[in-house]
N, C-alpha and C positions, 0 to 999 in steps of 0.2 A: 349619667351613667353608663357604664361599660354591662354586657349581662358577667361576670363571674364564671373562667372559661377552663375552673379546672373541672373536670368530667370521671367521676368512677363510676365505670359501665358495671360493675361488682353492684354498688349499694343501689344503682337505676335498678335491676335484677331484682334488688328484695321488694324496689317499690309498689308490692303488688298489692297488697291487701289496707284496709281503710280509704276513703276518703281525702278528697281536694279541695281547698279552698275553694266555697261560689262566690267571683271576683264581683258579683249583681250584690254581695254583702260591704264589700267595703269601699269605702270612699276615693275618687280618686287623689286627693290630696294626699292619701295615709304615708307616714313615713317610714311605719314599720308595723306590722300584722303576726298575729297566729293563729294560731287551727288547732282545735285539741279536740280529735275523733275520739266520742266516747260511744259514741254504740262499737265502734271496734273496739274499746279496749273491754264492754258487757261483753261481748262475743264469746261462749266459750268455750271455742278453736284456740284463740289467743289464753297463751299460755302469761301471761309476760300481763295482761288486762287481766286473769282472773286472778294472781297475786295482788294484781293492786286494790282489787273488786274486795279480796279481801283481808287487808291492811285497812280500809278502810273504815272499818267496825269496830277496828283494835284501838285503845288507847289513845294518845295524844293527836292522834289522823281523825277516828270517830268524835273526839269533841269540839276537834276545828270545824272536821263537819256538816254540827251538827246545828253551829253555832251560825255557820253561815246558811244551811235552810233557816233558819230562823231571821234571820234578812232577806234572806229571798222569796220564803216561803214555798218552798217545794223538796221535795225529792229531789238531788243531779243523779242519783243512781239508778233512780228509774223514771223520771218526769223527762231529764236533760238528756240528746244524742252527740249538738255538739253544738264548738261553745270558737267563734272568731270575734277577736280582739283588734284594734288598731288604735293611731293614733295618729289627725293630722299635729303635732307636737311631740318631738321626744319628750320618755316619764310618761306619765300619768295625768298628762294635764291632760283637757283636749282629745278623749283618749272615750272610744265606743265597744260594749261589745255584744252583738249579737245572741243571742241562744237558740238553739231549734231544739223542737220536742216536739211533747204533747202536753199541751198546758191546761187548767180546767181554770179560767180567764176569772168566771163570776167571783170564784174562792181564793182566785189574786187579789184581784180587788178588795175585796173585803180585808183580806190580809194588811195591804197596803193603806187602807184606811185605819187602820189602828196603831201605826209606825206613828213615833211622837213628831206635833205640828204636819198633819201631811195637810197635804192641797193640790188640789185640783185643777192644775187649769190648760186652756186653750189657745195652744200656738200654732200657726199657719196652719189653719186645724188640726192639729192632734191635739193629741188628746196629755198629756205631757203629770204626772202622777213626780209627785217630792216632797221627802220628808227626811225629819234629819238623820245624819248617817250614825251608828254606830260604830263604825270600825276610828270614823275621824271625829273626833271631838270641835263643833262647830262650822263643821262643814254638811251640806244636804245631795242625798241620792237620788239620781233621776231617772223615771224608766217608762218604756211606752206598751203599753199591753197587743203587741199589734191585732193579732190574731191567736187560734187552738195551740197553732205552732211555730209563732215567734213573739219574741219578746225581747228587746231594749235597752239593756243601759248605756249614762254615759255620764262622766264626770262636768258637764253642766247643763241645763237649755240648749244651748246656744246647737253643740255641737249632736247632742236627743233628733232635735228638730230637723239638723245636717244629715243624720242618720239613715231618719227616718225617710226623708227625700229623697235620697238613694236608693234606697229598698224601692222603694216608690217607680224613681226612675226619671224623674224631677229633677238632682244635680246626678251627674257621672258616676261613672262604677268605676271601679280600680280596671275596670278588665282591658286587659293588652297594655297595661303599664308593667314599667320595669320591674318594680317591685315585688310584681306577683308572678311575673317569669321568675324572681330569683327562688321562690315561697312554692314555687308548681311540685307537681308530687306528691302521691297518694304518703301518707305515715299518720302514724297515734298522733304526734303528735311535725309542724311545723312553725318557723318562723321566718319571719327576716326584715330587716330592716334600714335603713336608705342616709344617711347622720351628712346629707347635706346639708339638711340642718344642726347646727352643735349638738353632740350629745350634751346631759344635762346633770347625768348619772355621776354622782363621785366615786361612785366605786368602779365605773366604767372600765378602766384601766388601758387597754391595747387596744380593746373596742372604739378609741375618740381614737385612734389612728386611723380605723378603718374609713373608707367611706364609705362601704354597702356589706353586709351579711346575713350570712342565711345557717339554719341551726336545724337538723330533722330527728327524727328515731321512726324510724319501720321494723316491723315485723313481721314473719312470714317463711315459711318454711324451714320452721325454728329454730331462728335467728332473730337477734336484734344487730338490727346497724343505726348506727349516730355519727352523724355528718355533720361537721362545723366549719363553716367556711367563709373567710375574709377577706374581702377586696378592697385595693387600697387606689391612691395613687400614681405612688411615689414606688418606686424598687427598694430606696431603702428602708422607707418604714416596712414591705413584705417583707425585709430583713429581719428586722425589728424585731415584727407580731412572731415571724421566726423562731428566731431566737427565746423569745418570749414564751411559747407552747411549747417548746421542745426542752428548758430552762423549768415552765410547771411539771411535765412528764416525770422527770431525771428525782425534782423533788419530790414530787409522787414514790416514787423509788424510793428513796432511800427512805420514806417516811412508812415505809413497809410496816417498821413491830408497834406502831398508835393504828393507824390501817390499813388495815389488811390486803378489805376488798379494793379502793384508793389506787393502789401498790400495783397488784391484779389490774385491773383496768388499764393502769396506765402503762404494762407490759406490752400491751394487744394492741396502742396505741399508738396511728399511722399520723407522722408529723408532715407533708406535704408542701411545695415549693414552687410556681410556675408564675412567670411574671411577674405581673403584680397583683396575686392570690395568694394565700393558704389556708390547705385543710388540714383539717385533724377526722382524721374517721377509724369510728374501731367497730366490727364486727363477731361476735358472740352467740355461742349456743344460747338459746335462751335457759335452758334450763342453766346456767349455771353463771346464767347474770342471778338468776333470782333468788339463787343459791349465796351466793357474798350478797343480792341486799340483804336476803335474809336474816343471815349472818352479824351486818351492818347493825340489823336492827333490832333484830338479838341482845347488840349489846351494849347498845342505845339504851333500851330498856330495864335492863340488867345493872348501868349504873345510873338509871333511875329510882332504881329499887334500892341501891346505897344510897343516895343520898338521905332516901326517907328514915 
């Protein structure tokens, strides 16, 4: 898989704040990877992050976050610095997530021990905690409390042990592989995929035509930049993706009466095509992004109140 060829200089200049993915956390066999820099979101200097943190204490977001914190046994807003997730196949099968931060291992061990049908096994020398999932009936969750600064979760025991061996250097990490090059750059959120393995997501749409892709959100100098790039192996496919992107932009603008925020974002969206790649980018003042997101949140909150 060759590297995506589109380079947006303005976006690159904005990628100054936040952290990058640590390739030593990721398996060289990963076909997708994502990283959220929670420390940057919590940074008081980040206007977008401050707004997001404020929203996390409100309404539905607060209840969902509280439920997740019960499952994980930690305060995500205080304890976690970053989350790096990856998959050895498309979708959520054979996936792992590495959380970094400041964790009370004894407390977490006690909380896990109280989970439904909890077990603790030693696999390849690693402690594997497992319990019945509260999110998916009939499924199990797996975790390993590596140390006070790192916790690993996975979809299954085999993937968890593989992730732990990558962290320990017993399995090869993703340093230097093409997937990490695509996901390079400092961002609040960055993700990339290599679809040499067929996509299993029914809702993937245009993504199924792409060989690789990357998505990033950055914030710096009071501006928010969003970039989504898709690479294909055939010119015809890239032209199809280009038409799909332009069509989605047009539809969003036409639906301004129902969703004015989406229409406003669509107006600022730039769709570019070069050889076998298509890039969709958007640069907007942070205050304007927050204003539009707040108006959308207020309208959703009002609609929920009307239903009651």
